[in-house]
C-alpha positions in Angstrom: -6.0 0.4 13.1 -8.2 -0.1 16.1 -10.7 2.6 16.6 -11.1 4.0 13.1 -13.0 3.4 9.9 -11.3 0.6 7.8 -11.4 -0.5 4.2 -9.6 -3.8 4.7 -11.9 -5.9 2.4 -12.4 -3.9 -0.8 -11.9 -0.4 -2.0 -15.2 1.4 -1.9 -16.6 -0.9 0.9 -16.2 1.3 4.0 -16.3 -0.9 7.1 -15.8 0.2 10.7 -13.0 -1.7 12.4 -14.1 -3.9 15.3 -12.2 -1.9 17.9 -14.1 1.3 16.9 -16.7 0.3 19.5 -14.3 -0.8 22.2 -15.7 -0.1 25.6 -13.6 2.1 27.9 -13.5 0.9 31.5 -16.8 0.1 33.1 -18.5 2.7 35.3 -17.1 2.7 38.8 -20.5 3.1 40.4 -19.9 6.7 41.5 -23.4 8.2 40.9 -24.3 10.2 39.1 -21.3 11.4 36.9 -19.8 8.0 36.2 -23.1 6.5 35.2 -23.8 9.5 32.9 -20.4 9.0 31.2 -21.0 5.3 30.8 -24.4 5.9 29.2 -22.8 8.2 26.6 -20.1 5.8 25.4 -22.3 4.2 22.7 -23.6 7.6 21.6 -20.0 8.9 21.3 -19.3 6.2 18.7 -22.5 6.3 16.7 -23.9 9.8 17.2 -20.8 11.8 18.2 -22.4 15.2 17.6 -25.1 14.6 20.2 -22.7 13.0 22.6 -20.3 16.0 22.3 -23.1 18.4 23.5 -23.7 16.3 26.6 -20.0 15.9 27.3 -19.3 19.6 27.1 -22.2 20.3 29.5 -20.6 18.0 32.1 -17.0 19.1 31.5 -16.5 21.4 34.5 -17.8 18.8 36.9 -15.8 16.0 35.2 -12.5 17.9 35.3 -13.0 18.4 39.0 -13.9 14.8 39.7 -11.6 12.1 41.1 -8.8 10.9 38.7 -10.6 7.8 37.4 -13.7 9.7 36.5 -11.7 12.6 34.9 -9.7 10.1 32.9 -12.8 8.3 31.5 -14.3 11.7 30.6 -11.1 12.8 28.7 -11.1 9.4 26.8 -14.7 9.8 25.8 -14.3 13.5 24.8 -11.2 12.6 22.6 -13.1 9.8 21.0 -16.1 12.0 20.1 -13.9 14.7 18.6 -12.1 12.1 16.6 -15.3 10.6 15.3 -16.3 14.1 14.1 -13.0 14.4 12.2 -11.4 17.0 14.5 -8.1 15.1 14.9 -6.0 18.0 16.3 -8.5 18.5 19.2 -8.7 14.8 19.8 -4.9 14.5 19.9 -4.6 17.3 22.4 -7.0 15.6 24.7 -5.3 12.2 24.3 -1.9 13.9 25.2 -3.5 15.5 28.2 -4.7 12.1 29.3 -1.2 10.6 28.9 0.4 13.4 31.0 -2.4 13.1 33.6 -1.8 9.3 33.9 2.0 9.7 34.3 1.5 12.5 36.9 -0.9 10.3 38.9 1.3 7.3 38.6 -1.8 5.4 37.6 -1.3 2.5 35.1 -5.0 2.3 34.1 -5.2 6.0 33.2 -1.9 5.9 31.4 -2.9 2.8 29.3 -6.2 4.5 28.5 -4.4 7.7 27.3 -1.9 5.7 25.1 -4.8 3.9 23.5 -6.7 7.2 22.8 -3.6 8.6 21.2 -3.1 5.5 19.1 -6.6 5.7 17.8 -6.1 9.4 16.8 -2.8 8.8 15.1 -4.3 5.9 13.2 -7.1 8.2 12.0 -4.3 10.6 10.8 -2.7 7.7 8.8 0.4 7.6 11.1 0.1 3.8 11.6 3.6 3.0 12.6 3.5 5.4 15.6 -0.1 4.2 16.4 1.1 0.6 16.5 3.9 1.4 18.9 1.6 3.1 21.2 -0.9 0.2 21.1 1.8 -2.3 22.0 3.0 -0.1 24.9 -0.6 0.3 26.1 -1.2 -3.5 26.1 2.0 -4.1 28.1 0.9 -1.5 30.8 -2.8 -2.7 30.8 -1.8 -6.3 31.4 -0.1 -5.3 34.6 -3.5 -4.0 36.0 -6.5 -5.8 37.4 -8.9 -3.9 35.1 -10.2 -6.7 32.8 -12.3 -4.5 30.5 -9.2 -2.3 29.8 -7.1 -5.4 29.2 -9.6 -6.6 26.7 -9.6 -3.3 24.9 -5.8 -3.1 24.8 -5.4 -6.7 23.7 -7.9 -6.2 20.8 -6.1 -3.0 19.7 -2.8 -4.8 19.8 -4.2 -7.7 17.8 -5.6 -5.4 15.1 -2.3 -3.6 14.9 -0.5 -6.9 14.2 -3.2 -7.6 11.6 -2.5 -4.3 9.8 1.2 -5.3 9.7 0.2 -8.6 8.0 1.2 -10.7 11.0 -2.1 -12.7 11.2 -0.9 -15.6 13.5 0.1 -13.1 16.3 -3.1 -11.1 15.7 -5.2 -14.2 16.0 -3.5 -15.2 19.2 -4.1 -11.7 20.7 -7.8 -11.7 19.8 -8.3 -15.2 21.2 -6.8 -13.9 24.5 -9.2 -11.0 24.4 -12.2 -13.3 23.9 -11.0 -15.5 26.9 -10.6 -12.4 29.1 -14.1 -11.1 27.9 -15.7 -14.3 29.1 -14.5 -13.5 32.6 -16.5 -10.2 32.8 -20.1 -9.9 33.8 -20.7 -7.1 31.3 -21.1 -8.6 27.8 -19.9 -5.6 25.9 -16.1 -6.4 25.9 -16.8 -10.0 24.8 -19.1 -8.7 22.0 -16.4 -6.4 20.8 -13.7 -9.0 20.9 -15.8 -11.5 19.0 -16.6 -8.9 16.3 -12.9 -8.1 15.9 -12.1 -11.8 15.6 -14.8 -12.3 12.9 -13.2 -9.4 10.9 -9.8 -11.0 11.2 -11.0 -14.4 10.0 -12.4 -12.5 7.0 -9.0 -10.9 6.3 -7.5 -14.4 6.6 -10.2 -15.8 4.2 -11.2 -18.4 6.7 -14.9 -17.6 6.2 -16.4 -20.7 8.0 -14.7 -19.7 11.2 -15.6 -16.1 10.6 -19.3 -17.0 10.3 -19.2 -19.1 13.5 -17.6 -16.3 15.6 -20.0 -13.7 14.0 -23.1 -15.8 15.1 -22.0 -15.7 18.7 -21.3 -12.0 18.4 -24.8 -11.4 17.0 -26.4 -13.4 19.9 -24.5 -11.3 22.5 -25.4 -8.0 20.6 -29.1 -9.1 20.8 -28.7 -9.6 24.6 -27.2 -6.2 25.0 -30.2 -4.7 23.1 -27.8 -2.1 21.5 -28.8 -0.9 18.0 -25.2 0.3 17.5 -23.8 -3.2 18.1 -26.4 -4.7 15.7 -25.3 -2.2 13.0 -21.7 -3.2 13.5 -22.6 -6.9 13.4 -24.4 -6.3 10.1 -21.3 -4.5 8.7 -19.1 -7.5 9.7 -21.7 -9.8 8.1 -21.5 -7.7 4.9 -17.7 -7.9 4.8 -17.7 -11.7 5.2 -20.5 -12.2 2.7 -19.0 -10.0 0.0 -15.6 -11.6 0.3 -17.0 -15.1 0.3 -19.0 -14.4 -2.9 -22.5 -14.2 -1.3 -23.7 -10.9 -2.9 -27.4 -11.4 -1.9 -26.6 -11.9 1.8 -24.1 -8.9 1.6 -26.9 -6.7 0.2 -29.4 -7.8 2.8 -26.9 -7.1 5.6 -26.3 -3.6 4.2 -30.0 -2.8 3.8 -30.7 -4.0 7.4 -27.7 -1.9 8.7 -28.9 1.2 6.8 -32.4 0.9 8.4 -30.9 0.5 11.9 -28.4 3.4 11.4 -31.2 5.7 10.2 -33.3 4.8 13.3 -30.4 5.7 15.5 -29.6 8.9 13.6 -26.0 7.7 13.2 -25.0 9.9 10.2 -21.5 8.5 9.9 -22.8 4.9 9.9 -25.5 5.7 7.4 -23.0 7.5 5.1 -20.7 4.5 5.2 -23.5 2.1 4.4 -24.7 4.2 1.5 -21.2 4.0 -0.1 -21.1 0.3 0.5 -24.6 -0.1 -1.2 -23.5 1.8 -4.2 -20.4 -0.4 -4.5 -22.5 -3.5 -4.1 -24.9 -2.5 -6.9 -21.9 -1.7 -9.1 -20.7 -5.2 -8.8 -24.1 -6.4 -10.0 -24.0 -3.9 -12.9 -27.2 -2.3 -11.6 -26.0 1.2 -12.5 -29.1 3.2 -11.8 -29.3 2.0 -8.1 -25.5 2.4 -7.8 -25.9 6.0 -8.9 -28.8 6.6 -6.6 -26.9 5.4 -3.5 -23.7 7.2 -4.4 -25.6 10.5 -4.7 -27.2 9.9 -1.3 -23.7 9.1 0.1 -22.4 12.4 -1.3 -25.2 14.3 0.4 -24.5 12.5 3.7 -20.7 13.0 3.3 -21.1 16.7 2.7 -22.8 17.1 6.1 -19.9 15.1 7.8 -17.1 16.9 5.9 -15.6 13.4 5.4 -13.1 13.7 2.5 -12.4 9.9 2.3 -16.1 9.1 2.1 -16.8 11.8 -0.5 -13.8 10.6 -2.6 -15.1 7.0 -2.7 -18.7 8.2 -3.3 -17.6 10.3 -6.3 -15.6 7.4 -7.8 -18.7 5.1 -7.4 -20.9 7.7 -9.0 -18.5 8.0 -11.9 -18.4 4.2 -12.4 -22.3 4.2 -12.5 -22.5 7.1 -14.9 -20.0 5.5 -17.3 -21.9 2.2 -17.1 -25.0 4.1 -18.1 -23.2 5.6 -21.1 -23.0 9.2 -19.6 -19.3 9.7 -20.6 -18.9 13.4 -19.7 -20.7 13.2 -16.4 -18.8 10.0 -15.4 -15.4 11.6 -16.2 -16.4 14.7 -14.2 -17.4 12.5 -11.1 -14.2 10.5 -11.4 -12.1 13.6 -11.5 -13.9 15.0 -8.4 -13.1 11.7 -6.6 -9.5 11.9 -7.7 -9.2 15.5 -6.4 -10.4 14.4 -3.0 -7.9 11.5 -2.8 -5.1 14.0 -3.8 -6.2 16.3 -1.1 -6.1 13.5 1.4 -2.6 12.5 0.1 -3.5 8.8 -0.2 -1.2 7.9 -3.1 -1.8 4.1 -3.1 -5.5 4.6 -3.2 -5.1 7.3 -5.9 -3.1 4.9 -8.0 -5.8 2.2 -7.7 -8.5 4.6 -8.6 -6.6 5.8 -11.7 -6.2 2.2 -12.8 -10.0 1.7 -12.5 -10.6 5.0 -14.3 -8.4 3.9 -17.2 -10.2 0.5 -17.4 -13.6 2.1 -17.3 -12.8 4.6 -20.1 -11.3 1.8 -22.1 -14.5 -0.2 -21.8 -16.6 2.7 -23.2 -14.1 3.3 -26.1 -12.5 6.6 -24.8 -8.9 5.4 -25.6 -7.3 8.8 -25.4 -8.8 9.3 -21.9 -7.8 5.8 -20.9 -4.2 6.4 -22.0 -4.1 9.7 -20.1 -5.4 7.9 -16.9 -2.7 5.2 -17.3 0.0 7.8 -17.7 -1.1 9.5 -14.5 -1.3 6.1 -12.7 2.2 5.2 -13.9 3.6 8.5 -12.7 2.3 7.8 -9.2 3.5 4.1 -9.4 7.0 5.3 -10.3 6.9 7.9 -7.4 5.8 5.2 -4.9 8.4 2.8 -6.2 11.1 5.4 -5.8 9.9 6.2 -2.3 10.1 2.5 -1.4 13.6 2.3 -2.8 14.7 5.4 -0.9 13.2 4.0 2.3 15.1 0.7 1.8 18.3 2.7 1.3 17.7 4.7 4.4 17.0 1.6 6.4 20.2 0.0 5.2 22.2 3.2 5.9 20.7 3.4 9.4 21.7 -0.3 10.0 25.2 0.5 8.8 25.5 3.6 11.0 24.3 1.7 14.0 26.9 -1.0 13.4 29.5 1.6 12.9 28.7 3.3 16.2 28.7 0.0 18.0 32.2 -0.7 16.6 33.4 2.7 17.7 32.0 2.2 21.2 33.8 -1.2 21.4 37.0 0.4 20.2 36.8 3.3 22.7 36.1 0.8 25.4 39.3 -1.1 24.5 41.2 2.1 24.4 40.0 3.0 27.9 41.2 -0.4 29.0 44.6 0.2 27.5 44.9 3.5 29.2 44.0 2.0 32.6 46.6 -0.7 32.0 49.2 1.9 31.2 48.5 3.8 34.4 48.8 0.6 36.4 52.0 -0.2 34.6 53.5 3.2 35.6 52.7 2.5 39.2 54.2 -0.9 39.0 57.3 0.6 37.3 57.9 2.9 40.2 57.7 0.0 42.7 59.2 -2.9 40.9 61.8 -2.0 38.2 62.6 -5.5 37.3 59.1 -6.0 35.9 59.6 -3.1 33.3 60.4 -5.5 30.5 57.4 -7.6 31.1 55.1 -4.5 31.2 56.5 -3.2 27.8 56.0 -6.6 26.3 52.4 -6.7 27.5 51.7 -3.3 26.2 53.2 -4.2 22.8 50.9 -7.3 22.6 47.8 -5.2 23.4 48.7 -2.5 20.8 49.2 -5.2 18.2 45.8 -6.7 19.0 44.2 -3.3 18.7 45.9 -2.6 15.4 44.7 -6.0 14.1 41.2 -5.3 15.2 41.2 -1.9 13.5 42.4 -3.5 10.2 39.6 -6.1 10.5 37.0 -3.3 11.2 38.3 -1.4 8.1 38.0 -4.6 6.0 34.5 -5.2 7.1 33.6 -1.6 6.4 34.9 -2.0 2.8 32.8 -5.1 2.4 29.7 -3.3 3.7 30.3 -0.4 1.3 30.6 -2.8 -1.6 27.3 -4.5 -0.6 25.6 -1.2 -0.3 26.7 -0.2 -3.7 25.5 -3.5 -5.2 22.1 -3.2 -3.5 21.7 0.4 -4.7 21.9 -0.8 -8.3 19.7 -3.9 -8.1 16.0 -4.4 -7.6 15.6 -6.5 -4.4 12.7 -8.6 -5.7 13.9 -9.6 -9.2 17.7 -9.0 -8.9 17.4 -7.0 -12.1 19.1 -3.6 -12.5 17.0 -0.7 -11.2 16.1 2.5 -12.9 18.9 4.5 -11.2 21.6 2.1 -12.6 20.1 2.4 -16.1 20.1 6.2 -15.9 23.8 6.3 -14.9 24.7 3.8 -17.7 22.9 5.8 -20.4 24.7 9.0 -19.3 28.0 7.5 -20.4 26.8 5.3 -23.2 27.9 6.3 -26.7 26.4 4.4 -29.7 28.9 3.6 -32.5 27.5 3.2 -36.0 28.5 -0.1 -37.6 27.5 -2.7 -40.2 27.0 -6.4 -40.0 28.8 -9.0 -42.1 26.2 -8.6 -44.9 26.3 -4.8 -44.7 23.2 -4.7 -42.5 22.7 -1.7 -40.2 23.5 -2.6 -36.5 21.5 -0.6 -34.0 20.6 -0.5 -30.4 17.0 -1.2 -29.3 14.7 -0.2 -26.4 11.8 -2.4 -25.1 9.4 -1.3 -22.4 7.0 -4.0 -21.0 4.0 -3.7 -18.7 2.2 -6.8 -17.3 -1.4 -7.0 -18.5 -4.2 -7.0 -15.8 -1.6 -7.1 -13.0 -4.0 -5.6 -10.6 -6.4 -8.5 -11.3 -3.7 -11.0 -10.3 -3.1 -9.1 -7.0 -6.8 -8.8 -6.3 -7.5 -12.5 -7.1 -4.5 -14.3 -5.7 -2.9 -11.8 -3.4 0.3 -9.6 -3.6 2.5 -12.6 -3.0 1.2 -14.1 -6.3 2.0 -10.8 -8.0 5.6 -11.1 -6.7 5.8 -14.6 -8.2 4.6 -13.2 -11.6 7.3 -10.4 -11.5 10.0 -12.9 -10.7 8.9 -15.3 -13.5 8.9 -12.5 -16.0 12.4 -11.5 -14.9 13.6 -15.0 -15.4 12.0 -15.3 -18.8 13.5 -12.1 -20.0 16.9 -13.5 -19.0 16.2 -16.5 -21.2 14.7 -14.6 -24.1 17.6 -12.0 -24.2 21.3 -12.2 -24.2 23.7 -11.8 -21.3 25.1 -8.6 -22.9 21.6 -7.0 -22.9 20.6 -4.8 -20.0 17.3 -5.8 -18.3 15.8 -3.3 -15.8 13.0 -3.3 -13.2 11.6 0.0 -14.4 9.0 0.4 -11.6 6.0 -1.5 -10.3 5.0 -4.1 -13.0 7.1 -2.5 -15.7 10.4 -3.8 -17.2 12.8 -2.2 -19.6 15.3 -3.9 -21.8 18.2 -2.2 -23.7 19.9 -4.2 -26.4 23.1 -2.4 -27.4 23.7 -4.1 -30.8 21.3 -6.0 -33.0 20.4 -6.0 -36.8 17.7 -3.4 -37.5 15.6 -6.1 -39.2 15.6 -8.1 -36.1 13.9 -5.6 -33.8 10.4 -6.9 -34.5 11.6 -10.5 -34.0 12.9 -9.6 -30.5 9.5 -8.2 -29.6 7.8 -11.4 -30.8 10.2 -13.5 -28.8 9.4 -11.5 -25.6 5.6 -11.8 -26.1 5.6 -15.6 -26.9 8.2 -16.5 -24.2 6.2 -14.9 -21.4 2.7 -16.0 -22.7 3.9 -19.6 -23.0 4.7 -19.8 -19.2 2.2 -21.0 -16.6 2.3 -19.7 -13.0 1.6 -22.3 -10.3 0.6 -20.7 -7.0 -1.2 -22.3 -4.1 -3.1 -24.7 -6.2 -4.0 -22.2 -8.9 -2.6 -22.2 -12.5 -2.8 -19.2 -14.7 -0.9 -17.4 -17.4 0.1 -13.8 -18.0 0.6 -11.6 -21.0 2.5 -8.3 -21.4 2.1 -5.3 -23.6 5.3 -3.9 -25.2 6.5 -0.6 -26.7 9.8 -0.7 -28.6 12.0 1.2 -31.0 15.5 1.1 -32.4 18.1 3.3 -30.7 19.1 5.9 -31.4 16.0 7.4 -33.1 17.0 10.1 -35.5 14.4 12.6 -36.8 15.8 15.3 -39.0 19.5 14.0 -38.7 19.6 14.7 -34.9 19.4 11.7 -32.6 16.9 11.9 -29.8 18.3 11.9 -26.2 17.6 8.5 -24.6 15.1 10.1 -22.2 12.9 11.2 -25.1 13.4 7.9 -26.8 12.1 6.0 -23.7 9.2 8.4 -23.5 8.2 7.6 -27.1 8.5 3.9 -26.4 6.3 4.4 -23.4 3.6 6.0 -25.6 3.9 3.1 -28.0 3.3 0.8 -25.0 0.1 2.6 -24.0 -1.1 2.3 -27.6 -0.6 -1.5 -27.3 -2.6 -1.4 -24.1 -5.4 0.7 -25.5 -5.7 -1.5 -28.6 -6.1 -4.9 -27.0 -3.0 -5.7 -24.9 -0.8 -8.8 -25.5 0.9 -7.1 -28.3 3.9 -4.9 -29.1 3.9 -1.5 -30.9 7.2 -0.4 -32.4 8.4 3.0 -33.6 10.4 2.3 -36.8 11.2 5.9 -37.9 9.8 9.2 -39.0 8.5 10.5 -42.4 8.0 14.1 -43.6 9.4 15.4 -40.3 9.9 18.9 -41.7 6.1 19.2 -41.6 5.7 18.5 -37.9 7.7 18.6 -34.7 8.9 16.2 -32.0 6.7 17.9 -29.5 3.6 17.3 -31.7 4.5 13.7 -32.1 5.0 13.2 -28.3 1.7 14.9 -27.6 -0.3 12.3 -29.6 1.6 9.4 -31.2 -1.4 7.8 -32.7 -2.5 11.0 -34.4 1.0 11.5 -35.7 1.0 8.0 -37.2 -2.4 8.5 -38.9 -1.0 11.8 -40.4 1.9 9.8 -41.9 4.7 11.4 -39.8 5.6 8.2 -37.8 6.2 4.7 -39.1 4.8 2.1 -36.7 4.6 -1.7 -36.6 2.6 -4.1 -34.5 3.6 -7.6 -33.3 0.6 -9.6 -32.1 1.0 -11.9 -29.1 -0.7 -15.3 -28.7 -2.8 -16.7 -25.9 -1.0 -18.0 -22.8 -2.4 -21.5 -23.6 -1.5 -21.4 -27.4 1.8 -22.6 -28.8 4.0 -20.1 -30.7 3.1 -19.6 -34.4 4.9 -22.0 -36.8 6.2 -19.1 -38.9 8.3 -16.8 -36.8 7.0 -13.7 -38.6 3.4 -14.8 -38.9 2.3 -12.5 -36.0 4.2 -9.4 -37.2 1.8 -7.3 -39.3 1.7 -3.7 -40.5 -0.1 -1.4 -38.1 -2.9 -0.6 -40.6 -3.8 -4.3 -40.8 -3.8 -4.6 -37.1 -6.3 -1.7 -36.7 -8.5 -3.2 -39.4 -8.5 -6.6 -37.6 -9.5 -4.9 -34.4 -12.4 -2.9 -35.9 
């Protein structure tokens, strides 16, 4: 959102959004107060603590000044408090500015107040409300003659569209802002608009255009002779360089920006740059330097009380320590970063960090820790998936209620028309008796039409209810059943023991799949490519399994399949078929061709330790543990729970606590089915990649 620190390029690379340095209105030439406020505007953005001292000194005079001067003062004061992380104070000042603008009937002041409030709400992660305020502010500002304000509002609107993923509209807005900026003698609005456009081209991966716009932005920043603008240009250069695979240029830009920030005494800019430097050295596997800069970032973040910065710095520190083989210290730093993200309440960021945590622990051989991190990540993933599903349901219900109210209003309107017609008919009846028959006939026709309309409305309502029920049981992306439908099905499912034609035991079976390295696909090709992968896997599961089998989008990149009746000896074969069917496929996306694998956990159902069948929830949990064993021991394979041995010497709780330890103690019978490469054909012998678990572990050692 315009006006706040952004991480739009990569997690851990903390970049200021271009609109963070948007100029307010130019000074009105009323010496000395307007000039003093204008001189503070850069300081409020880069050294807000010093700016706040000066603003508080001039507050009595500014509040008694003419409306335009008072409004500019309130905008600057709100901005300074927001830069210091005091969002409640900043929001109160922004609201005061909005009320003041409405009371004065001044469009310039009102637009400025709406923009100030939008920036604060964005800082508080309330982006939807912030976007609405930005769009309203742009509409009001465009009705004024204040070009600098119009540039500011147009940039903010463009960045709001970019945050919504609407890049074409965002680009058109920023181009308009650049054109307006060229009409102003002051170069600051133009420099700001160009920097915002360079950032947008980086998001759109049009790096050549981004460099071209950035070059002009740097030239104008040099003419302004503003160290703050040079720092921001360096940050934009870093974002473009790191995304366009130019690590040396990115590092040079960061080091130059760090030097400028320290010369200015801009603590927030310095802290951000230190975090970016640690992340840059992590990408080069230079762990000692990454550790050094992450420690410096933590020291700077402690002074600023910036939870987001501290969280990222702790995660970078943990990555560096693990890379240097310091397992205990690395885990402690990672957990500190996770605690900060939990305090902020940023669940998507927390999910991404947990995935990185699990991968880092897996690389250093801490499989138990990796499995624990993956479990925590999956719990958050399931929670986010459920929240998205609930939001979709609420949106659909809201649309239905709106449509229902509209029909009710139409019906009431028609009823009012009928009542008016009846009153007119009574008057006519008193005057002209011979028209009585005609009036009654007309009334009958109207009532009939209304009755027909009511029946049609009820029929449409029934159709909507059926559509709502169908949508509540299906995943909108893959058209597979969702978790809720599966849970309702299993509550009423009763397994009946039976034998096959040759006397073989017929059982049910549960298979839980997770896409290997799915985050890598999203990071490399984009989330749209991830959606293509999920759809392809859904189609392949339909091919590999039967129509009578239930296939479920379990959450995120996880799928669950429940087969109600197969021979017990065929469970491993089904796992092999799933692995080879998916690995054999190629994904063609925007000129790229790549394959994907899955890891699988499976078991016959019901599972019966000590003559008592496990509830389906515990069976799924056990299959989930088998899945994470498959991930921890190499991926692209399936681990299956066949049964239990010597169950009297253990308990189900002990097995669920550590499945691998229970297997090694001989209490659980496991099997492993090895998958092939996405580019390799299926093995000629259908059982050649099904081996006992002990052999699988020996092969991996």
